[in-house]
C-alpha positions as CSV (number, residue, x, y, z in Angstrom):
1,M,68.3,73.8,124.1
2,T,66.6,77.2,124.5
3,L,69.0,78.2,127.3
4,K,72.0,77.3,125.1
5,R,70.6,79.5,122.3
6,F,70.0,82.4,124.7
7,F,73.7,82.2,125.8
8,I,75.0,82.1,122.3
9,V,72.9,85.2,121.3
10,A,73.9,87.0,124.5
11,L,77.6,86.3,123.8
12,A,77.3,87.5,120.2
13,A,75.6,90.7,121.3
14,A,78.2,91.3,124.0
15,A,81.0,90.8,121.4
16,L,79.3,93.2,119.0
17,L,78.8,95.8,121.7
18,L,82.4,95.6,122.8
19,S,83.8,95.8,119.3
20,S,81.8,99.0,118.5
21,C,83.2,100.8,121.6
22,E,86.6,101.7,120.0
23,E,88.3,104.8,121.2
24,Y,88.8,107.7,118.7
25,D,91.8,109.9,119.0
26,V,91.3,113.5,117.7
27,N,94.4,114.7,116.0
28,T,95.1,118.3,114.8
29,N,98.0,120.1,113.4
30,L,98.6,123.8,112.9
31,G,101.0,125.0,110.2
32,T,102.0,128.3,111.9
33,S,101.1,129.1,115.4
34,L,102.6,132.6,115.7
35,A,102.5,135.6,113.4
36,E,103.2,139.3,113.5
37,I,101.6,142.3,111.8
38,G,102.2,146.0,111.7
39,P,99.9,148.8,112.7
40,E,98.5,149.0,109.2
41,G,96.7,145.7,109.8
42,G,96.2,143.1,107.1
43,V,95.8,139.4,106.7
44,R,97.6,136.4,108.2
45,T,96.9,132.7,107.4
46,T,97.8,129.3,108.8
47,T,97.0,125.8,107.8
48,F,94.8,123.7,110.1
49,I,94.5,120.0,109.7
50,S,92.0,118.0,111.7
51,N,90.5,114.4,111.6
52,A,87.3,115.6,113.3
53,S,84.8,118.5,113.2
54,W,86.2,121.7,114.5
55,E,85.4,125.3,115.3
56,A,87.3,128.6,115.8
57,T,86.7,131.0,118.6
58,W,88.3,134.4,119.6
59,D,87.6,137.3,121.9
60,A,88.5,140.3,119.8
61,E,85.4,141.9,118.2
62,D,87.3,143.8,115.5
63,I,88.9,140.8,113.7
64,T,87.4,138.4,111.2
65,V,88.3,134.7,110.9
66,E,87.4,132.5,108.0
67,P,86.3,129.7,108.0
68,T,85.0,129.6,111.5
69,S,84.3,125.8,111.5
70,G,84.6,122.7,109.4
71,I,84.6,118.9,109.2
72,A,87.6,116.7,109.1
73,G,90.2,117.9,106.5
74,T,92.8,120.6,105.7
75,Y,91.9,124.3,105.8
76,T,93.6,127.6,105.3
77,V,92.4,129.8,108.2
78,T,92.5,133.5,107.3
79,V,92.5,136.2,110.0
80,T,91.9,139.8,109.0
81,I,93.3,142.4,111.5
82,P,92.2,146.1,111.2
83,A,94.6,149.0,111.2
84,S,95.5,150.3,114.7
85,T,96.2,153.8,115.9
86,L,97.1,152.6,119.4
87,D,100.6,153.1,120.8
88,V,100.5,149.6,122.5
89,E,101.0,146.1,121.2
90,R,97.9,144.0,120.7
91,T,97.7,140.2,120.8
92,F,95.0,138.2,119.1
93,K,94.5,134.6,120.0
94,I,92.4,132.3,117.9
95,Q,91.4,129.0,119.4
96,L,90.9,126.1,117.0
97,K,89.2,123.2,118.8
98,A,88.4,119.8,117.2
99,R,86.1,117.4,119.0
100,Y,84.7,113.9,118.6
101,G,82.6,112.6,121.5
102,S,84.6,113.3,124.6
103,D,88.0,113.5,122.9
104,M,89.2,116.9,122.0
105,S,92.3,118.7,120.6
106,T,92.9,122.4,120.8
107,R,95.5,124.6,119.0
108,Y,96.1,128.3,119.1
109,F,97.0,130.8,116.3
110,T,98.4,133.9,118.0
111,I,99.0,137.2,116.1
112,T,100.8,140.1,117.6
113,Q,100.1,143.6,116.1
114,H,102.9,146.0,116.7
115,P,102.1,149.7,117.6
116,Q,102.6,152.7,115.5
117,R,106.0,154.3,116.0
């Protein structure tokens, strides 16, 4: 009788373990992925939707991005670009990456700043 009880408990534990190992798909959506701005600089925004925690990264030191991270939800991501006196086009690429466990989704918001003429 004890062996039978052991197998029932072991089977129940295995079923519980397997049912809790569901896969989670991270889904994201970006309203606008491309924007342009003049040499005077300014602000550009996009809507970012995620079903998981996320963060923003970028490599340009002179821009600001708000917010830089969040939990699941809908956000307006605001990028502030300074004025430029350069005579070349500049491109700013903001990476928005959501992650849950090992599943990940990445989107990019790219802003092109045109040179002075």
